[in-house]
N, CA, C and O atoms as CSV, one atom per row, in Angstrom:
chain,resi,resn,atom,element,x,y,z
A,1,MET,N,N,0.874,-1.155,0.012
A,1,MET,CA,C,-0.010,-0.013,0.004
A,1,MET,C,C,0.909,1.228,0.005
A,1,MET,O,O,1.933,1.268,0.686
A,2,SER,N,N,0.505,2.216,-0.772
A,2,SER,CA,C,1.344,3.374,-0.919
A,2,SER,C,C,1.357,4.237,0.404
A,2,SER,O,O,0.417,4.220,1.199
A,3,ASP,N,N,2.441,4.954,0.566
A,3,ASP,CA,C,2.529,5.854,1.755
A,3,ASP,C,C,1.417,6.910,1.844
A,3,ASP,O,O,0.966,7.292,2.924
A,4,TYR,N,N,0.985,7.378,0.604
A,4,TYR,CA,C,-0.106,8.317,0.560
A,4,TYR,C,C,-1.375,7.691,1.099
A,4,TYR,O,O,-2.044,8.319,1.919
A,5,ILE,N,N,-1.724,6.561,0.710
A,5,ILE,CA,C,-2.973,5.911,1.174
A,5,ILE,C,C,-2.860,5.651,2.634
A,5,ILE,O,O,-3.813,5.903,3.371
A,6,LYS,N,N,-1.712,5.146,3.105
A,6,LYS,CA,C,-1.529,4.961,4.535
A,6,LYS,C,C,-1.690,6.207,5.356
A,6,LYS,O,O,-2.246,6.162,6.453
A,7,SER,N,N,-1.203,7.350,4.833
A,7,SER,CA,C,-1.355,8.614,5.551
A,7,SER,C,C,-2.754,9.074,5.550
A,7,SER,O,O,-3.206,9.662,6.533
A,8,GLU,N,N,-3.489,8.832,4.470
A,8,GLU,CA,C,-4.912,9.191,4.428
A,8,GLU,C,C,-5.742,8.327,5.390
A,8,GLU,O,O,-6.662,8.835,6.031
A,9,ILE,N,N,-5.448,7.113,5.489
A,9,ILE,CA,C,-6.136,6.198,6.433
A,9,ILE,C,C,-5.827,6.666,7.828
A,9,ILE,O,O,-6.731,6.693,8.663
A,10,LYS,N,N,-4.608,7.034,8.126
A,10,LYS,CA,C,-4.170,7.519,9.439
A,10,LYS,C,C,-4.915,8.777,9.784
A,10,LYS,O,O,-5.373,8.933,10.916
A,11,ALA,N,N,-5.051,9.693,8.823
A,11,ALA,CA,C,-5.717,10.938,9.013
A,11,ALA,C,C,-7.217,10.728,9.337
A,11,ALA,O,O,-7.772,11.397,10.209
A,12,LEU,N,N,-7.842,9.806,8.633
A,12,LEU,CA,C,-9.258,9.454,8.833
A,12,LEU,C,C,-9.421,8.999,10.310
A,12,LEU,O,O,-10.323,9.454,11.014
A,13,LYS,N,N,-8.532,8.101,10.751
A,13,LYS,CA,C,-8.611,7.545,12.062
A,13,LYS,C,C,-8.479,8.607,13.128
A,13,LYS,O,O,-9.178,8.573,14.141
A,14,GLN,N,N,-7.559,9.576,12.896
A,14,GLN,CA,C,-7.320,10.616,13.834
A,14,GLN,C,C,-8.476,11.645,13.900
A,14,GLN,O,O,-8.863,12.112,14.970
A,15,ASP,N,N,-8.997,11.967,12.718
A,15,ASP,CA,C,-10.042,12.974,12.636
A,15,ASP,C,C,-11.438,12.432,13.039
A,15,ASP,O,O,-12.291,13.203,13.479
A,16,TYR,N,N,-11.661,11.152,12.893
A,16,TYR,CA,C,-12.907,10.505,13.190
A,16,TYR,C,C,-12.750,9.310,14.090
A,16,TYR,O,O,-12.815,8.179,13.609
A,17,PRO,N,N,-12.551,9.500,15.341
A,17,PRO,CA,C,-12.214,8.425,16.275
A,17,PRO,C,C,-13.316,7.320,16.238
A,17,PRO,O,O,-13.003,6.153,16.474
A,18,ARG,N,N,-14.564,7.660,15.954
A,18,ARG,CA,C,-15.628,6.622,15.933
A,18,ARG,C,C,-15.414,5.571,14.855
A,18,ARG,O,O,-15.929,4.457,14.960
A,19,ILE,N,N,-14.626,5.933,13.774
A,19,ILE,CA,C,-14.392,4.921,12.775
A,19,ILE,C,C,-12.952,4.326,12.843
A,19,ILE,O,O,-12.599,3.469,12.032
A,20,SER,N,N,-12.159,4.773,13.785
A,20,SER,CA,C,-10.795,4.350,13.914
A,20,SER,C,C,-10.644,2.853,14.136
A,20,SER,O,O,-9.612,2.296,13.762
A,21,GLY,N,N,-11.610,2.186,14.717
A,21,GLY,CA,C,-11.554,0.763,14.935
A,21,GLY,C,C,-11.927,-0.103,13.737
A,21,GLY,O,O,-11.864,-1.330,13.798
A,22,LEU,N,N,-12.321,0.564,12.635
A,22,LEU,CA,C,-12.679,-0.253,11.422
A,22,LEU,C,C,-11.461,-0.961,10.862
A,22,LEU,O,O,-10.325,-0.523,11.043
A,23,LYS,N,N,-11.717,-2.051,10.188
A,23,LYS,CA,C,-10.644,-2.749,9.531
A,23,LYS,C,C,-9.952,-1.848,8.508
A,23,LYS,O,O,-10.584,-0.943,7.964
A,24,GLN,N,N,-8.709,-2.069,8.247
A,24,GLN,CA,C,-7.905,-1.281,7.263
A,24,GLN,C,C,-8.616,-1.262,5.868
A,24,GLN,O,O,-8.637,-0.232,5.194
A,25,GLU,N,N,-9.173,-2.378,5.472
A,25,GLU,CA,C,-9.823,-2.466,4.170
A,25,GLU,C,C,-11.020,-1.541,4.128
A,25,GLU,O,O,-11.276,-0.924,3.095
A,26,TYR,N,N,-11.756,-1.425,5.209
A,26,TYR,CA,C,-12.941,-0.529,5.227
A,26,TYR,C,C,-12.524,0.945,5.136
A,26,TYR,O,O,-13.129,1.760,4.440
A,27,LEU,N,N,-11.420,1.241,5.906
A,27,LEU,CA,C,-10.935,2.632,5.896
A,27,LEU,C,C,-10.433,2.932,4.501
A,27,LEU,O,O,-10.629,4.054,4.033
A,28,PHE,N,N,-9.828,2.047,3.839
A,28,PHE,CA,C,-9.389,2.214,2.424
A,28,PHE,C,C,-10.580,2.573,1.558
A,28,PHE,O,O,-10.485,3.493,0.745
A,29,SER,N,N,-11.717,1.867,1.706
A,29,SER,CA,C,-12.918,2.170,1.007
A,29,SER,C,C,-13.386,3.568,1.259
A,29,SER,O,O,-13.805,4.254,0.327
A,30,LEU,N,N,-13.329,4.008,2.472
A,30,LEU,CA,C,-13.716,5.417,2.773
A,30,LEU,C,C,-12.817,6.463,2.122
A,30,LEU,O,O,-13.262,7.529,1.697
A,31,VAL,N,N,-11.514,6.107,2.060
A,31,VAL,CA,C,-10.567,7.028,1.391
A,31,VAL,C,C,-10.957,7.086,-0.108
A,31,VAL,O,O,-10.951,8.164,-0.703
A,32,CYS,N,N,-11.285,5.962,-0.699
A,32,CYS,CA,C,-11.713,5.956,-2.091
A,32,CYS,C,C,-12.974,6.764,-2.335
A,32,CYS,O,O,-13.072,7.531,-3.293
A,33,LEU,N,N,-13.945,6.568,-1.432
A,33,LEU,CA,C,-15.143,7.331,-1.509
A,33,LEU,C,C,-14.845,8.874,-1.437
A,33,LEU,O,O,-15.379,9.676,-2.204
A,34,ARG,N,N,-14.006,9.203,-0.516
A,34,ARG,CA,C,-13.679,10.600,-0.257
A,34,ARG,C,C,-13.102,11.281,-1.525
A,34,ARG,O,O,-13.500,12.382,-1.906
A,35,TYR,N,N,-12.195,10.604,-2.122
A,35,TYR,CA,C,-11.475,11.245,-3.282
A,35,TYR,C,C,-12.012,10.956,-4.637
A,35,TYR,O,O,-11.775,11.737,-5.559
A,36,PHE,N,N,-12.746,9.844,-4.822
A,36,PHE,CA,C,-13.282,9.527,-6.192
A,36,PHE,C,C,-14.665,10.145,-6.326
A,36,PHE,O,O,-15.067,10.504,-7.433
A,37,PHE,N,N,-15.422,10.282,-5.202
A,37,PHE,CA,C,-16.836,10.723,-5.387
A,37,PHE,C,C,-17.191,11.941,-4.548
A,37,PHE,O,O,-18.254,12.514,-4.787
A,38,ASN,N,N,-16.418,12.368,-3.622
A,38,ASN,CA,C,-16.762,13.481,-2.731
A,38,ASN,C,C,-15.810,14.662,-2.784
A,38,ASN,O,O,-15.771,15.472,-1.858
A,39,ASP,N,N,-15.047,14.766,-3.852
A,39,ASP,CA,C,-14.159,15.879,-4.046
A,39,ASP,C,C,-13.257,16.156,-2.855
A,39,ASP,O,O,-12.971,17.312,-2.541
A,40,GLY,N,N,-12.804,15.083,-2.183
A,40,GLY,CA,C,-11.877,15.232,-1.055
A,40,GLY,C,C,-12.613,15.543,0.311
A,40,GLY,O,O,-11.948,15.675,1.338
A,41,ARG,N,N,-13.930,15.653,0.314
A,41,ARG,CA,C,-14.679,15.966,1.530
A,41,ARG,C,C,-15.039,14.648,2.244
A,41,ARG,O,O,-15.286,13.629,1.599
A,42,PHE,N,N,-15.063,14.692,3.574
A,42,PHE,CA,C,-15.475,13.565,4.347
A,42,PHE,C,C,-16.007,14.074,5.692
A,42,PHE,O,O,-15.436,14.985,6.291
A,43,GLU,N,N,-17.061,13.497,6.136
A,43,GLU,CA,C,-17.616,13.660,7.460
A,43,GLU,C,C,-18.122,12.374,7.978
A,43,GLU,O,O,-18.368,11.456,7.196
A,44,TYR,N,N,-18.288,12.257,9.230
A,44,TYR,CA,C,-18.774,11.022,9.823
A,44,TYR,C,C,-20.066,10.582,9.194
A,44,TYR,O,O,-20.295,9.388,9.001
A,45,SER,N,N,-20.950,11.577,8.857
A,45,SER,CA,C,-22.244,11.216,8.276
A,45,SER,C,C,-22.063,10.600,6.861
A,45,SER,O,O,-22.935,9.874,6.383
A,46,THR,N,N,-20.967,10.887,6.228
A,46,THR,CA,C,-20.619,10.236,4.953
A,46,THR,C,C,-20.509,8.747,5.169
A,46,THR,O,O,-21.050,7.956,4.396
A,47,TYR,N,N,-19.829,8.376,6.186
A,47,TYR,CA,C,-19.659,6.954,6.519
A,47,TYR,C,C,-20.991,6.354,6.882
A,47,TYR,O,O,-21.297,5.257,6.414
A,48,GLN,N,N,-21.796,7.001,7.680
A,48,GLN,CA,C,-23.095,6.462,8.111
A,48,GLN,C,C,-24.050,6.312,6.943
A,48,GLN,O,O,-24.814,5.350,6.868
A,49,ASP,N,N,-24.000,7.277,6.028
A,49,ASP,CA,C,-24.928,7.233,4.838
A,49,ASP,C,C,-24.507,6.348,3.703
A,49,ASP,O,O,-25.331,5.969,2.870
A,50,SER,N,N,-23.204,6.001,3.649
A,50,SER,CA,C,-22.714,5.313,2.470
A,50,SER,C,C,-22.217,3.862,2.652
A,50,SER,O,O,-22.236,3.042,1.734
A,51,PHE,N,N,-21.781,3.606,3.870
A,51,PHE,CA,C,-21.068,2.308,4.086
A,51,PHE,C,C,-22.071,1.169,4.227
A,51,PHE,O,O,-22.953,1.225,5.084
A,52,VAL,N,N,-21.950,0.155,3.410
A,52,VAL,CA,C,-22.899,-0.987,3.522
A,52,VAL,C,C,-22.161,-2.314,3.486
A,52,VAL,O,O,-22.801,-3.366,3.487
A,53,ASP,N,N,-20.857,-2.297,3.455
A,53,ASP,CA,C,-20.089,-3.530,3.352
A,53,ASP,C,C,-20.448,-4.481,4.513
A,53,ASP,O,O,-20.563,-4.086,5.674
A,54,GLY,N,N,-20.613,-5.738,4.130
A,54,GLY,CA,C,-20.934,-6.737,5.128
A,54,GLY,C,C,-21.328,-8.026,4.456
A,54,GLY,O,O,-21.229,-8.149,3.235
A,55,ARG,N,N,-21.765,-8.969,5.221
A,55,ARG,CA,C,-22.147,-10.254,4.750
A,55,ARG,C,C,-23.403,-10.082,3.842
A,55,ARG,O,O,-24.296,-9.277,4.106
A,56,ASP,N,N,-23.402,-10.876,2.783
A,56,ASP,CA,C,-24.509,-10.814,1.795
A,56,ASP,C,C,-24.809,-9.459,1.256
A,56,ASP,O,O,-25.968,-9.063,1.135
A,57,ASP,N,N,-23.749,-8.734,0.928
A,57,ASP,CA,C,-23.955,-7.362,0.404
A,57,ASP,C,C,-23.916,-7.351,-1.124
A,57,ASP,O,O,-24.023,-6.301,-1.757
A,58,GLY,N,N,-23.764,-8.511,-1.682
A,58,GLY,CA,C,-23.774,-8.624,-3.172
A,58,GLY,C,C,-22.541,-7.971,-3.760
A,58,GLY,O,O,-22.573,-7.634,-4.943
A,59,GLY,N,N,-21.454,-7.763,-3.028
A,59,GLY,CA,C,-20.222,-7.198,-3.563
A,59,GLY,C,C,-20.245,-5.676,-3.465
A,59,GLY,O,O,-19.334,-5.032,-3.984
A,60,ILE,N,N,-21.242,-5.075,-2.825
A,60,ILE,CA,C,-21.364,-3.570,-2.726
A,60,ILE,C,C,-20.762,-3.229,-1.363
A,60,ILE,O,O,-21.142,-3.765,-0.322
A,61,ASP,N,N,-19.769,-2.275,-1.434
A,61,ASP,CA,C,-19.163,-1.838,-0.199
A,61,ASP,C,C,-19.709,-0.472,0.234
A,61,ASP,O,O,-19.832,-0.211,1.431
A,62,LEU,N,N,-20.034,0.398,-0.723
A,62,LEU,CA,C,-20.516,1.755,-0.421
A,62,LEU,C,C,-21.626,2.139,-1.514
A,62,LEU,O,O,-21.650,1.643,-2.640
A,63,ILE,N,N,-22.472,3.015,-1.073
A,63,ILE,CA,C,-23.493,3.527,-1.946
A,63,ILE,C,C,-23.490,5.038,-1.844
A,63,ILE,O,O,-23.531,5.539,-0.721
A,64,THR,N,N,-23.447,5.785,-2.892
A,64,THR,CA,C,-23.517,7.221,-2.893
A,64,THR,C,C,-24.351,7.712,-4.108
A,64,THR,O,O,-24.853,6.901,-4.887
A,65,THR,N,N,-24.479,8.960,-4.245
A,65,THR,CA,C,-25.106,9.556,-5.433
A,65,THR,C,C,-24.127,10.486,-6.107
A,65,THR,O,O,-23.186,11.012,-5.512
A,66,ASN,N,N,-24.405,10.656,-7.384
A,66,ASN,CA,C,-23.565,11.503,-8.218
A,66,ASN,C,C,-24.435,12.169,-9.245
A,66,ASN,O,O,-25.416,11.573,-9.687
A,67,GLU,N,N,-24.121,13.369,-9.640
A,67,GLU,CA,C,-24.887,13.999,-10.687
A,67,GLU,C,C,-24.010,14.106,-11.951
A,67,GLU,O,O,-22.923,14.684,-11.947
A,68,ILE,N,N,-24.546,13.516,-13.022
A,68,ILE,CA,C,-23.812,13.561,-14.300
A,68,ILE,C,C,-24.762,14.052,-15.313
A,68,ILE,O,O,-25.822,13.452,-15.493
A,69,GLU,N,N,-24.443,15.132,-16.002
A,69,GLU,CA,C,-25.334,15.691,-17.053
A,69,GLU,C,C,-26.735,15.903,-16.499
A,69,GLU,O,O,-27.705,15.477,-17.125
A,70,SER,N,N,-26.869,16.543,-15.355
A,70,SER,CA,C,-28.148,16.910,-14.724
A,70,SER,C,C,-29.005,15.662,-14.381
A,70,SER,O,O,-30.221,15.774,-14.224
A,71,GLN,N,N,-28.400,14.538,-14.271
A,71,GLN,CA,C,-29.093,13.300,-13.782
A,71,GLN,C,C,-28.539,12.879,-12.455
A,71,GLN,O,O,-27.322,12.752,-12.316
A,72,ASP,N,N,-29.394,12.652,-11.457
A,72,ASP,CA,C,-28.948,12.092,-10.251
A,72,ASP,C,C,-28.860,10.598,-10.396
A,72,ASP,O,O,-29.832,9.943,-10.771
A,73,LEU,N,N,-27.666,10.042,-10.092
A,73,LEU,CA,C,-27.409,8.672,-10.238
A,73,LEU,C,C,-27.077,8.016,-8.892
A,73,LEU,O,O,-26.455,8.657,-8.045
A,74,VAL,N,N,-27.465,6.787,-8.679
A,74,VAL,CA,C,-27.057,6.017,-7.514
A,74,VAL,C,C,-25.788,5.329,-7.969
A,74,VAL,O,O,-25.759,4.718,-9.037
A,75,VAL,N,N,-24.742,5.423,-7.169
A,75,VAL,CA,C,-23.485,4.815,-7.489
A,75,VAL,C,C,-23.210,3.723,-6.474
A,75,VAL,O,O,-23.168,3.962,-5.267
A,76,LEU,N,N,-23.016,2.480,-7.009
A,76,LEU,CA,C,-22.626,1.347,-6.220
A,76,LEU,C,C,-21.150,1.173,-6.339
A,76,LEU,O,O,-20.606,1.119,-7.442
A,77,ILE,N,N,-20.494,1.085,-5.208
A,77,ILE,CA,C,-19.014,1.115,-5.179
A,77,ILE,C,C,-18.506,-0.189,-4.550
A,77,ILE,O,O,-18.995,-0.635,-3.512
A,78,GLN,N,N,-17.510,-0.782,-5.214
A,78,GLN,CA,C,-16.844,-1.895,-4.622
A,78,GLN,C,C,-15.330,-1.524,-4.607
A,78,GLN,O,O,-14.749,-1.156,-5.629
A,79,SER,N,N,-14.743,-1.636,-3.433
A,79,SER,CA,C,-13.313,-1.339,-3.375
A,79,SER,C,C,-12.626,-2.571,-2.862
A,79,SER,O,O,-13.162,-3.307,-2.034
A,80,LYS,N,N,-11.437,-2.785,-3.362
A,80,LYS,CA,C,-10.642,-3.953,-2.928
A,80,LYS,C,C,-9.232,-3.491,-2.557
A,80,LYS,O,O,-8.555,-2.820,-3.336
A,81,MET,N,N,-8.823,-3.852,-1.394
A,81,MET,CA,C,-7.463,-3.533,-0.953
A,81,MET,C,C,-6.703,-4.860,-0.956
A,81,MET,O,O,-6.791,-5.632,-0.001
A,82,ILE,N,N,-5.965,-5.120,-2.019
A,82,ILE,CA,C,-5.296,-6.388,-2.172
A,82,ILE,C,C,-3.815,-6.132,-2.524
A,82,ILE,O,O,-3.470,-5.095,-3.091
A,83,THR,N,N,-3.006,-7.042,-2.194
A,83,THR,CA,C,-1.556,-6.891,-2.552
A,83,THR,C,C,-1.205,-7.685,-3.837
A,83,THR,O,O,-0.236,-7.377,-4.530
A,84,SER,N,N,-2.014,-8.700,-4.123
A,84,SER,CA,C,-1.779,-9.435,-5.396
A,84,SER,C,C,-3.029,-10.279,-5.727
A,84,SER,O,O,-3.824,-10.622,-4.851
A,85,ILE,N,N,-3.165,-10.591,-7.008
A,85,ILE,CA,C,-4.248,-11.433,-7.457
A,85,ILE,C,C,-3.627,-12.725,-7.964
A,85,ILE,O,O,-2.662,-12.684,-8.728
A,86,SER,N,N,-4.152,-13.857,-7.561
A,86,SER,CA,C,-3.544,-15.103,-7.929
A,86,SER,C,C,-3.731,-15.422,-9.385
A,86,SER,O,O,-2.843,-16.004,-10.008
A,87,ASP,N,N,-4.912,-15.041,-9.971
A,87,ASP,CA,C,-5.130,-15.181,-11.410
A,87,ASP,C,C,-6.234,-14.291,-11.857
A,87,ASP,O,O,-6.933,-13.710,-11.026
A,88,SER,N,N,-6.421,-14.160,-13.153
A,88,SER,CA,C,-7.410,-13.237,-13.708
A,88,SER,C,C,-8.819,-13.703,-13.311
A,88,SER,O,O,-9.716,-12.862,-13.272
A,89,GLN,N,N,-9.068,-14.959,-13.021
A,89,GLN,CA,C,-10.397,-15.414,-12.659
A,89,GLN,C,C,-10.839,-14.738,-11.361
A,89,GLN,O,O,-12.020,-14.426,-11.212
A,90,ASP,N,N,-9.954,-14.511,-10.450
A,90,ASP,CA,C,-10.267,-13.780,-9.189
A,90,ASP,C,C,-10.895,-12.403,-9.461
A,90,ASP,O,O,-11.888,-12.005,-8.851
A,91,LEU,N,N,-10.277,-11.721,-10.384
A,91,LEU,CA,C,-10.756,-10.390,-10.747
A,91,LEU,C,C,-12.138,-10.476,-11.483
A,91,LEU,O,O,-13.021,-9.646,-11.264
A,92,ILE,N,N,-12.282,-11.452,-12.311
A,92,ILE,CA,C,-13.550,-11.627,-13.033
A,92,ILE,C,C,-14.664,-11.967,-11.996
A,92,ILE,O,O,-15.784,-11.472,-12.122
A,93,ASN,N,N,-14.360,-12.805,-10.978
A,93,ASN,CA,C,-15.334,-13.148,-9.981
A,93,ASN,C,C,-15.820,-11.937,-9.204
A,93,ASN,O,O,-17.011,-11.837,-8.910
A,94,VAL,N,N,-14.960,-11.049,-8.877
A,94,VAL,CA,C,-15.276,-9.818,-8.188
A,94,VAL,C,C,-16.331,-9.023,-8.926
A,94,VAL,O,O,-17.361,-8.640,-8.371
A,95,PHE,N,N,-16.040,-8.785,-10.196
A,95,PHE,CA,C,-16.995,-7.980,-10.996
A,95,PHE,C,C,-18.282,-8.773,-11.367
A,95,PHE,O,O,-19.337,-8.168,-11.559
A,96,THR,N,N,-18.199,-10.055,-11.463
A,96,THR,CA,C,-19.308,-10.851,-11.791
A,96,THR,C,C,-20.334,-10.779,-10.636
A,96,THR,O,O,-21.535,-10.645,-10.871
A,97,LYS,N,N,-19.838,-10.869,-9.391
A,97,LYS,CA,C,-20.683,-10.804,-8.217
A,97,LYS,C,C,-21.480,-9.522,-8.202
A,97,LYS,O,O,-22.701,-9.547,-8.048
A,98,MET,N,N,-20.811,-8.418,-8.360
A,98,MET,CA,C,-21.492,-7.149,-8.299
A,98,MET,C,C,-22.428,-6.959,-9.431
A,98,MET,O,O,-23.516,-6.417,-9.234
A,99,HIS,N,N,-22.053,-7.394,-10.668
A,99,HIS,CA,C,-22.953,-7.320,-11.831
A,99,HIS,C,C,-24.203,-8.135,-11.523
A,99,HIS,O,O,-25.306,-7.662,-11.797
A,100,GLN,N,N,-24.088,-9.282,-10.990
A,100,GLN,CA,C,-25.267,-10.080,-10.633
A,100,GLN,C,C,-26.180,-9.392,-9.665
A,100,GLN,O,O,-27.403,-9.495,-9.766
A,101,THR,N,N,-25.590,-8.688,-8.721
A,101,THR,CA,C,-26.348,-7.973,-7.770
A,101,THR,C,C,-27.176,-6.893,-8.471
A,101,THR,O,O,-28.375,-6.778,-8.213
A,102,VAL,N,N,-26.567,-6.114,-9.338
A,102,VAL,CA,C,-27.260,-5.100,-10.097
A,102,VAL,C,C,-28.383,-5.674,-10.917
A,102,VAL,O,O,-29.471,-5.100,-10.960
A,103,GLU,N,N,-28.140,-6.836,-11.593
A,103,GLU,CA,C,-29.183,-7.500,-12.357
A,103,GLU,C,C,-30.321,-7.926,-11.431
A,103,GLU,O,O,-31.493,-7.827,-11.796
A,104,ASP,N,N,-29.973,-8.402,-10.230
A,104,ASP,CA,C,-30.971,-8.797,-9.320
A,104,ASP,C,C,-31.863,-7.592,-8.917
A,104,ASP,O,O,-33.083,-7.730,-8.838
A,105,PHE,N,N,-31.284,-6.481,-8.678
A,105,PHE,CA,C,-32.019,-5.215,-8.372
A,105,PHE,C,C,-32.948,-4.931,-9.501
A,105,PHE,O,O,-34.124,-4.665,-9.253
A,106,LYS,N,N,-32.500,-4.969,-10.732
A,106,LYS,CA,C,-33.319,-4.637,-11.895
A,106,LYS,C,C,-34.450,-5.642,-12.135
A,106,LYS,O,O,-35.509,-5.245,-12.620
A,107,ASN,N,N,-34.275,-6.862,-11.829
A,107,ASN,CA,C,-35.247,-7.938,-12.236
A,107,ASN,C,C,-36.056,-8.488,-11.049
A,107,ASN,O,O,-36.754,-9.490,-11.201
A,108,SER,N,N,-35.977,-7.873,-9.918
A,108,SER,CA,C,-36.648,-8.511,-8.729
A,108,SER,C,C,-37.618,-7.566,-8.053
A,108,SER,O,O,-37.354,-6.370,-7.929
A,109,ASP,N,N,-38.716,-8.096,-7.627
A,109,ASP,CA,C,-39.655,-7.292,-6.811
A,109,ASP,C,C,-39.231,-7.100,-5.333
A,109,ASP,O,O,-39.721,-6.207,-4.641
A,110,LYS,N,N,-38.343,-7.933,-4.897
A,110,LYS,CA,C,-38.014,-7.895,-3.424
A,110,LYS,C,C,-37.146,-6.748,-3.035
A,110,LYS,O,O,-36.905,-6.577,-1.840
A,111,TYR,N,N,-36.628,-5.906,-3.983
A,111,TYR,CA,C,-35.758,-4.803,-3.647
A,111,TYR,C,C,-36.615,-3.607,-3.696
A,111,TYR,O,O,-36.142,-2.497,-3.450
């Protein structure tokens, strides 16, 4: 993991003690959310409103909204903090799981 990401995780832990006990991979997800979707902004409420990672989450770690061309979009985020991938099938499996979840949302009455 890069020194920059480590320093961002450390800063989150210091600035927001209520999330300091989260696993490193979850904090990494929040750093991604902060810089890819929130223009570098982060508040504790961002964590509360966006974080969904857990058992049976369909591969979704975070949910947020984004406006593109005057359309409000729901953004489903999956972040992975890994040091290596054993083979390309591992990567395919990650994306397949989340794709299937999106298809389930589109085709099911239970959501």
